N, CA, C and O of each residue as an XYZ file, in Angstrom:
300
protein
N     151.181    -36.321    139.484
C     151.381    -35.949    141.895
C     153.063    -36.890    141.759
O     153.435    -37.935    141.224
N     153.592    -35.979    142.444
C     155.014    -35.532    143.483
C     155.264    -36.726    144.051
O     154.153    -37.234    144.199
N     156.264    -37.626    144.543
C     156.066    -38.814    145.670
C     156.057    -38.621    146.560
O     156.053    -37.399    146.708
N     156.045    -39.380    147.883
C     155.608    -38.700    149.050
C     157.101    -38.802    149.424
O     157.938    -39.407    148.755
N     157.352    -38.084    150.668
C     158.706    -38.008    151.532
C     159.076    -39.509    151.944
O     160.137    -39.964    152.373
N     157.967    -40.070    151.697
C     158.269    -41.498    152.716
C     158.142    -42.919    151.976
O     157.797    -43.967    152.521
N     158.531    -42.725    150.461
C     158.876    -43.606    149.521
C     159.462    -43.095    148.552
O     159.810    -41.915    148.511
N     159.650    -43.990    147.594
C     160.256    -44.288    146.813
C     159.391    -44.774    144.939
O     158.803    -45.847    144.811
N     159.510    -43.809    143.808
C     159.447    -44.310    142.897
C     160.366    -46.269    141.942
O     161.380    -46.587    141.320
N     159.092    -46.924    142.476
C     159.910    -47.535    141.223
C     159.036    -48.028    139.870
O     157.985    -47.610    139.384
N     160.261    -49.472    139.359
C     159.350    -49.427    137.620
C     158.632    -51.242    137.952
O     159.204    -52.156    138.547
N     157.854    -51.247    137.597
C     157.476    -52.672    137.020
C     157.096    -53.278    135.596
O     156.839    -52.630    134.581
N     157.117    -54.774    135.757
C     156.490    -54.540    134.390
C     155.411    -55.358    134.544
O     155.392    -56.043    135.566
N     154.263    -55.474    133.563
C     153.392    -56.010    133.459
C     152.702    -56.299    132.452
O     151.839    -55.425    132.378
N     152.551    -57.206    131.421
C     153.493    -57.745    129.933
C     154.305    -56.830    129.628
O     155.233    -56.460    130.347
N     154.027    -56.394    128.553
C     154.940    -55.546    127.797
C     155.091    -54.340    128.062
O     155.936    -53.666    127.472
N     154.019    -53.670    129.330
C     153.814    -52.866    129.843
C     154.901    -52.378    130.728
O     155.412    -53.201    131.488
N     155.424    -50.872    130.738
C     156.447    -50.844    132.744
C     155.047    -49.507    133.247
O     154.511    -48.475    132.844
N     155.040    -50.625    134.537
C     154.149    -49.590    135.272
C     155.046    -48.376    136.447
O     156.238    -48.084    136.352
N     154.547    -48.101    136.984
C     155.083    -47.631    137.845
C     154.367    -48.128    139.330
O     153.370    -48.846    139.247
N     154.822    -47.786    140.529
C     154.377    -48.495    142.508
C     155.508    -46.998    142.977
O     156.385    -46.375    142.379
N     155.046    -46.937    143.989
C     155.741    -46.370    145.680
C     155.819    -47.487    146.448
O     154.899    -48.261    146.713
N     157.263    -47.557    146.890
C     157.645    -48.209    147.345
C     158.062    -47.752    148.420
O     159.101    -47.102    148.306
N     157.478    -47.879    149.848
C     157.956    -47.476    150.943
C     159.652    -47.277    151.119
O     160.375    -48.179    150.693
N     160.268    -46.058    151.766
C     161.303    -45.660    152.234
C     161.577    -46.770    153.623
O     161.130    -46.518    154.742
N     162.394    -48.020    153.301
C     163.290    -48.660    154.519
C     164.901    -48.508    155.491
O     165.301    -47.358    155.309
N     165.389    -48.894    155.950
C     166.447    -49.580    155.907
C     166.356    -50.540    157.506
O     165.538    -50.855    158.369
N     167.746    -50.699    157.167
C     168.813    -51.636    158.523
C     167.779    -54.028    157.565
O     167.787    -54.687    156.526
N     167.562    -54.050    158.107
C     167.374    -56.110    158.357
C     165.780    -55.963    156.937
O     164.685    -55.402    156.961
N     166.345    -56.603    156.159
C     165.006    -57.322    155.691
C     163.614    -57.185    156.798
O     163.554    -57.296    158.023
N     162.419    -56.854    155.613
C     161.549    -56.832    156.419
C     160.550    -57.250    155.324
O     160.690    -57.294    154.102
N     159.086    -57.661    156.430
C     157.681    -58.406    155.542
C     157.665    -57.727    154.765
O     158.117    -56.587    154.880
N     157.085    -58.233    153.596
C     156.147    -56.342    152.409
C     155.765    -57.345    152.452
O     156.018    -58.538    152.620
N     154.541    -56.098    152.118
C     152.814    -56.034    151.234
C     152.542    -55.643    150.163
O     153.089    -54.556    149.976
N     151.993    -55.951    149.369
C     151.302    -55.520    148.138
C     150.119    -54.916    148.475
O     149.150    -55.664    148.608
N     149.941    -53.535    148.674
C     148.872    -52.363    148.614
C     147.383    -52.331    147.271
O     147.321    -51.244    146.695
N     146.543    -53.151    146.914
C     146.411    -52.593    145.604
C     144.760    -51.429    145.961
O     143.671    -51.733    146.448
N     145.138    -50.498    145.598
C     144.098    -49.356    145.877
C     142.693    -50.084    145.491
O     142.541    -50.830    144.524
N     141.814    -49.763    146.328
C     140.332    -49.663    145.827
C     138.902    -48.588    144.469
O     137.695    -48.758    144.298
N     140.082    -47.405    143.717
C     139.363    -46.907    142.864
C     140.016    -47.177    141.319
O     140.683    -48.151    140.969
N     139.543    -45.805    140.372
C     140.152    -46.290    139.362
C     141.858    -44.731    139.146
O     142.534    -44.217    138.255
N     141.765    -44.704    140.009
C     142.914    -43.738    140.079
C     144.310    -43.954    141.234
O     144.010    -44.352    142.360
N     145.636    -43.714    140.959
C     146.364    -44.099    141.928
C     146.112    -42.355    142.739
O     146.140    -41.437    141.919
N     145.875    -41.921    144.294
C     146.125    -40.704    145.223
C     146.633    -40.923    146.110
O     146.494    -41.842    146.916
N     147.634    -39.667    146.053
C     148.114    -39.817    147.882
C     147.413    -39.963    149.214
O     148.069    -39.660    150.211
N     146.000    -40.442    149.388
C     145.053    -40.550    149.853
C     145.336    -42.026    150.671
O     145.640    -42.426    151.795
N     145.048    -42.509    149.416
C     145.729    -44.323    148.962
C     147.556    -44.270    150.109
O     147.484    -44.880    151.176
N     148.437    -43.829    149.900
C     149.262    -44.200    150.578
C     149.642    -43.761    151.827
O     150.621    -44.134    152.473
N     148.646    -42.786    152.188
C     148.442    -42.490    153.558
C     147.936    -43.715    154.327
O     148.386    -44.138    155.392
N     146.377    -44.481    153.216
C     146.113    -45.259    154.083
C     146.811    -46.579    154.495
O     146.340    -47.433    155.246
N     147.832    -46.598    153.971
C     148.870    -47.545    154.438
C     149.989    -47.265    155.113
O     150.848    -48.123    154.909
N     150.318    -46.433    155.818
C     150.365    -46.326    156.653
C     150.523    -46.661    158.454
O     151.433    -46.208    159.149
N     149.648    -47.356    158.837
C     149.605    -48.137    159.814
C     150.617    -49.306    159.244
O     151.486    -49.226    160.112
N     150.999    -50.179    158.488
C     151.110    -51.234    157.930
C     152.265    -50.629    158.464
O     152.581    -50.927    159.616
N     153.267    -49.459    157.524
C     153.733    -48.532    157.924
C     154.777    -48.700    159.105
O     155.829    -49.226    159.469
N     153.819    -47.946    159.408
C     154.219    -47.739    160.726
C     154.046    -49.279    161.746
O     153.981    -48.996    162.942
N     153.958    -50.944    161.425
C     153.179    -51.842    162.246
C     155.314    -52.454    161.223
O     155.472    -53.670    161.125
N     156.354    -51.655    160.747
C     157.392    -52.571    160.818
C     157.212    -53.118    158.762
O     158.285    -53.264    158.177
N     156.004    -53.331    157.998
C     156.437    -53.473    156.834
C     156.873    -53.137    155.463
O     156.329    -52.035    155.391
N     157.163    -53.212    154.900
C     158.030    -52.481    153.320
C     156.451    -52.620    152.714
O     155.875    -53.699    152.856
N     156.128    -52.083    152.390
C     154.959    -51.100    151.703
C     155.510    -50.832    149.781
O     156.425    -50.083    149.437
N     154.632    -51.690    148.819
C     154.332    -51.443    147.319
C     153.047    -51.279    147.613
O     152.271    -51.972    148.271
N     152.826    -49.546    146.634
C     151.421    -49.324    146.034
C     151.711    -49.529    144.858
O     152.541    -48.733    144.417
N     151.258    -50.495    143.974
C     151.181    -50.056    142.196
C     150.057    -49.423    141.411
O     148.856    -49.688    141.366
N     150.871    -48.411    140.740
C     149.678    -47.352    140.227
C     149.617    -48.285    139.242
O     150.664    -48.711    138.756
N     147.633    -49.005    138.549
C     148.132    -49.614    137.418
C     147.816    -49.146    135.854
O     148.207    -48.128    135.282
N     147.000    -50.199    135.365
C     146.876    -49.844    133.723
C     146.704    -48.391    133.744
O     146.816    -47.911    134.872
N     146.464    -47.565    132.807
C     145.595    -46.819    132.710
C     145.803    -45.787    133.919
O     146.369    -44.699    133.807
N     145.454    -46.120    134.663
C     145.952    -44.929    136.009
C     146.820    -43.321    135.609
O     147.577    -43.361    134.639
N     146.716    -42.363    136.152
C     147.579    -41.591    136.703
C     148.946    -40.825    135.155
O     149.846    -40.011    135.362
N     148.524    -41.585    133.561
C     148.932    -41.518    132.561
C     149.558    -43.059    132.419
O     149.962    -43.526    131.354
N     149.560    -43.795    133.766
C     149.862    -44.982    132.745
C     149.646    -45.111    131.803
O     148.799    -44.394    131.272
N     150.543    -46.456    130.855
C     150.470    -46.423    129.602
C     148.991    -47.935    129.763
O     148.477    -48.183    130.853
N     148.673    -48.555    128.698
C     147.265    -49.449    128.903
C     146.473    -49.330    129.565
O     146.272    -48.494    130.446
N     145.498    -50.780    128.966
C     144.206    -50.041    129.506
C     143.325    -51.002    130.328
O     142.274    -50.600    130.829
């Protein structure tokens, strides 16, 4: 799945694993942040879209792609 135009992908460590997450694109002064953990068995674009109200309110949002989702390692 291609990363949304208003996000960028980062890597994070979970135990011995390196997993991916989408983070909202931001500029300017530091902003409060939220980790948004979606409630399904795979990360989908509509999960990112669900964070729009948070992003529009000025929060930086990180949505992790969890273990074994979307080709991520782990179980």
